[in-house]
N, C-alpha and C positions, 0 to 999 in steps of 0.2 A: 540873737544871742541865746545860748543854751543856759537856762537858769541853773544855779549851783546845785539845787536838789537833784538835777538830772545828770550831773557830771560824774563819770566814773573816776575814782581816785587813781593816780598813777601806780600806786602800790598793788592795785588789784588787776592790772592789765595781764600780767603773766599768769596769774591764777585762773582768770576767766578764759584765757586762750587755751591753757592746758586741760582744764576740766570741762569746758563748755561744749555744747552741741554746735557743729559747724554746718552752715548752709551757704553753699557757693552760688554766686551769681556771675553775670558777665563782667562786672566792673570790680567786684570785691566779694568778700566773704563775711557773713554775719555770724558772730559767735554769741551764743546765748547760754546763760547759766542761771539756774534758779536762785532766787534771793529772798530774803525776809523783809526787804524794804521796797520802797518805790523803785521803778525802773531807773537804771543809770546807764548812760551811753558814753562810749569812748571811741576815738577814731585813730587809726594808724595808717599813715601813708609813707611808704619808703621812697627812696630817691629814684626808683625805677618808674614811678608814676610821672615824673616830669621835674622841671626846675621848681624852685621855692615858690614862685608866683603861682604856678599851676597847682601845686600841692595845697597851698593856702586857699586858693579859689575853691578847690574841690572840698576841702574841709568846711568852708563856709556854706557851700551848697548842702553838704550832708547835715550840718546843724539845722538849717532851715527845713529840710525835708523831715528830719526826725521830729522837730517841734510840730510840724503839720500832722505827722502821723500819730503823735501822742493824742492830738485832739480828734482826728478822724477815726482812728481805730480804738480810741479810749484805752490806750496802753497803761494808764495809771492803775487799772485793775489787775494788771499782770505783774507778778513779782519776779523780774528777771534783771540781770545785768547783761548789757549788750556791748559788744565790741565789733566795730566794723573795720576790717582790714582791706584796704583798697590796693589793687594791683594793676589797674589800668585807668588812665585818665578819661574823664567824661566831662565835657563842658556844658552839656544840655541838662537842665534841671528836670525836664519831663522824662527823659530817657533814664536818668539815674534814679528818679523817684519810682518809676515803674519797676526797675530792677530791685530796689530796696523793699518796695511793697510786697513783691513776690516772696522775698526772703522772710519778712516779718509774718506773712500769712503762713508760711511753712512752720515757723516757730510756734505760732498759735495753735496749729493743728496737733503738734507733738504733745 
């Protein structure tokens, strides 16, 4: 479960998407926008990704991956709001994690 301090409020999704830097991967796009607080994460999966069960599974996988990355990459030190927009279904945690890690490393380089 993603702790509340890491959840991006619904009202901020549109702003982050319109103003943030976009980093595209195979399964989705990571949008990052500088922030003044701890990093916050939001996930968007549209109906093209699959049925409700598949979308929910992918959202759960993304939450677990993000929490692992917060610890591994020490993302608490970075002041960004992140939004992940998925456009292709991925059932493999390892494959999805590799894709997301690449995008996070691109954000850190910027």
